[in-house]
Every structure is written in structure tokens, then in C-alpha cells.
C-alpha positions in Angstrom: -36.6 -66.6 3.4 -34.7 -66.1 0.5 -37.3 -63.4 -0.7 -36.8 -61.7 2.5 -33.0 -61.7 2.1 -33.3 -60.3 -1.7 -35.6 -57.8 -0.2 -32.8 -56.8 2.3 -30.2 -56.9 0.1 -32.0 -54.4 -2.2 -33.1 -52.4 0.4 -29.2 -52.1 1.6 -28.1 -51.4 -1.8 -30.9 -48.5 -2.2 -29.6 -47.2 1.2 -26.1 -47.5 -0.1 -27.2 -45.5 -3.3 -28.7 -42.8 -1.1 -25.6 -42.6 1.6 -23.4 -42.4 -1.7 -25.5 -39.4 -3.7 -25.9 -37.6 -0.2 -21.9 -37.7 0.1 -21.6 -36.6 -3.2 -23.9 -33.7 -2.5 -22.4 -32.9 0.4 -18.7 -32.9 -1.1 -19.9 -30.9 -4.1 -21.3 -28.4 -1.6 -18.1 -28.3 0.4 -16.2 -27.9 -2.9 -18.2 -24.8 -3.7 -18.0 -23.2 -0.3 -14.2 -23.8 -0.3 -14.0 -22.0 -3.6 -16.2 -19.3 -2.3 -14.2 -18.7 0.4 -11.1 -19.0 -1.5 -12.6 -16.2 -4.0 -13.3 -14.0 -1.2 -9.7 -14.6 0.4 -8.1 -13.5 -2.6 -10.6 -10.6 -2.9 -9.8 -9.4 0.6 -6.1 -9.9 -0.2 -6.1 -7.7 -3.0 -8.1 -5.0 -1.2 -5.6 -5.2 1.6 -3.0 -4.9 -0.8 -4.1 -1.9 -2.5 -4.7 -0.3 1.1 -1.3 -1.2 2.2 0.2 0.0 -0.7 -1.7 3.5 -0.5 -0.8 3.6 3.2 2.9 3.1 2.3 2.7 5.5 -0.6 1.1 8.2 1.8 3.6 7.9 4.5 6.5 8.2 1.9 4.8 11.3 0.6 4.4 12.7 4.1 8.2 12.3 5.0 9.1 13.6 1.4 7.2 16.7 2.2 8.9 17.1 5.4 12.2 16.6 4.2 11.5 19.0 1.2 10.5 21.7 3.8 13.6 20.9 6.0 15.7 21.6 2.6 13.4 24.5 1.5 14.3 26.4 5.1 17.8 25.6 5.2 18.1 26.6 1.6 16.2 29.9 2.5 18.7 30.6 5.4 21.9 30.1 3.0 20.2 32.5 0.5 19.5 35.1 3.3 23.1 34.8 4.5 24.5 35.0 0.8 22.1 38.0 0.3 23.5 39.6 3.5 27.4 39.0 2.5 26.4 40.2 -1.1 24.7 43.4 0.5 27.7 43.8 2.9 30.1 43.6 -0.1 28.1 46.0 -2.0 28.1 48.7 0.6 32.1 47.9 0.6 32.5 48.1 -3.0 30.3 51.3 -3.3 32.3 52.9 -0.7 35.5 51.9 -2.6 34.6 53.3 -5.7 33.5 56.8 -4.3 36.6 56.9 -2.5 38.5 56.2 -5.7 36.3 58.5 -7.5 36.7 61.4 -5.1 40.3 60.7 -4.6 40.1 59.9 -1.1 42.5 57.0 -1.5 
């Protein structure tokens, strides 16, 4: 009876060791998987960050280009207006000078 009890205790201890070893292996596997998942998530976050930065940059570049086009069109209109005024003034000035030279005034 004592021999059976000792045998039962040894079997229980062995069973306990196996359970503890299995738990350690399971915990190690879970930690490794968690570390790999964290690594994947960090890589994805970096890729998403770069993608978002690229999108924002492209969006602002397009907006800047549109604004630049508007400014250029307005500048061209203003230049044409000033050119027209200058041409008009030139004609008046030429007529005035000719009148002075010819003594018409």
C-alpha cells in the first residue's frame, strides 16, 4: 500500500512536471507570437505613416499647383491690362509729341 502511494505520488509529480513544462512551452510560444505580431503591427504602422505622409504631400502639392495657376492667370490678366494701358499711353504720348513737333498745339 505504501509502495502504491509512493508510486502514485511519483506519477503525480511526473504529471505535474509535464504540465509545467507544457505550460512553459505554451507561454514561450504565446510570447513569441505576440512579439511577432507587435513587429508586424509596427511595420504596418510605419508603412501606413509613409503612405499617409505621401498622400498629404501630394494633396498639398496639387492644391499649391492649383493656387499657383490661379495666381499666374491673375498676374497674366493684370499684365495684359498694364500693357494695354501702356500702349494707350504710348499712342497719346506719340500724338502729343508729334503735335508739339509739328507745332499744332
